[in-house]
N, C-alpha and C positions, 0 to 999 in steps of 0.2 A: 197693438191694433187699437185705435181709438173708437171707431164705429164698428160694432159687432153685428148689428142688425137693425131692421126696421119693419114696420107694418105698413103696407102699401094700401092706398085708397084711390080708386079711379072714379072721377066724376065728370059729368057733362056740364058745360057752362050753364049756370043757373039762369042767366039772362036769355038764353035761347037753347033749350035742350036738343034742338034739331041740328045744331052745329056738328060737323063731321069730326072735329078734333075733340080730344079729351084733355082733362087736367089730371095731374097726379099729385098726391100728398104722400110723403113718406114720414111717418111718425117714428122718430128715432128712439132706439133703446138706450142710447148713451147721450150725454150732454157733450156737444162738440164745440162749445163757445170758444175754447182756447185755440182752436185751429183756424178760426175765421180770418184773422188778419194775415195768416200765412197763406191760406187758400186765396185770399184777395190778391196777394202778390203773384201766386202761381197761375191763377186763371184770369187775372186782369179784370177784377170786378168793376161794374159800372156804377155801383153805389154801395158805400159802406157806412154803417151806423153803429155807434157804441151803445146807444140806449133807445130802444132795445137792440141787443147785438144782432146784426144781420149783414149779409152781403148779397148783392144782386148781380147776376151774370146775364149777358145776352149772348147766347151761343146757338149758332145755326138757326137764327130766327125765333128762338124760344127764349122766354124769360125763366130764369131759375133763381129762386130765392132760397137762401140757406140760413136757417135760424139755429139756435143751440139744440133744439129738440125736434125740428121739423124741416123738411125740404118741400118746396112747391115748384112744380114745373107746368108750364102751359103749352098749348099748341102741339100736342102729341097725336100721332095718327091712331094709335091703339095701345092696348096694354103691353104688347110685346115691345113696342118702342119705349114705353115707360120703363120696363124691366132693363132694357139695354142702357138707357140714360142713367137710371139709378145705380146700376152696377158700375158704370164708368165713374159716377160721382163717388161711390163708396171707395173705389180704388184710389181716386184722386185725393180724397180726404185722408185715407190711411197712409198713402205714400207721402203726402205733404206733412202729416204729423210725424212720420218716421224720420223725415229729413229736415225738420223744423230748425235744427241747429245750424243748417247751412243756408237758411232762407231769411232774408230781411223782412219782417212783418210790415204790412202796409195798412195804415189806418185811414187812407184816403181813397180817392177815385183815380183809377188808371187813365192815362191819356188815351184818347180815342181817335181813330181816323175820321177825317171830315169828308162828307159826301161830295162837296164841291171840289176837293183835291182829287178824289177818285174820278169824278166827271171830267176834269181837265185832261186825264190820261186816257179817256175812252174816245172812240171815233166820233161820238156825238151825231150819229146819223139817224137815231131813233128808228132803226130799221125793223126792230121787233124780232130779229133772228134768235135772240137769246130767250124769247118767250115773254119779254116784258114790253110794255107799251112805249117806254122812253128810256134813254140812257140814264136819265136822272133817277128813275125808279130802280134801274139796275144798280146804280152806284149806292143807293140806300141799302139795297139787299147785300151788296158786297161788304159794307161797313158793319152790317149786322151778322156777317159771316154766314149768310144764307145762300149766297152765290160766290163763285170764285171767278177771278179774271179769265180763267180758261173757259168759262161759260159764255164769253162774248166771242162769237165766231169771226167777227170783223177786226178784232184786236190783233195787230201784228206782233211778232216776237219782240221787237224793240220796246213797244209799249207794255207788253206783258211783263217784261223784265223790269221796266221802270215802275209799273204798278206793284209788282212783287216786292221791289225794294222799299217803296213807300209803306206798304202794308206790313212789312217785316218789322217795322218800328213798334208795332202794336201786337199784342198777343191774340192769336186766333186759335181757339181750341178745336180739336177734331173729335167729334163724338162718333 
């Protein structure tokens, strides 16, 4: 087990403390720098740096930054959601570390789906039935893994399949 524990810190955004979302910092008991390139491979990091070592993920509309001794997560509903995401990350980190001999480490940025390609597969009616003002906004949420193709009520099965095939080329985590 690489990551044995952490101390959690919940904060409101300093720029506007009245925001409904919270941020979470996990101060790690262990240095996890060696797992970062493997974690980058497994979770499809959107930005990886060697100096200082870090990897950034965009998962379900949240930004998650992982450093050797700290994890930062934004846009959380509350402390309970922070606990859920942190435990998921702890499991991911430890599982990735245990299986590192079977994983090719990645020191770069994973390919990402393109909003315009997602938009081409949507009905483009801007009906708003998905809760978004336009299909373009919906496509950006899909590539951020904050929405699923199933969230578009006007998308027929053929296009759901095509969109699923397109998105399957990219890693989408499930928190």
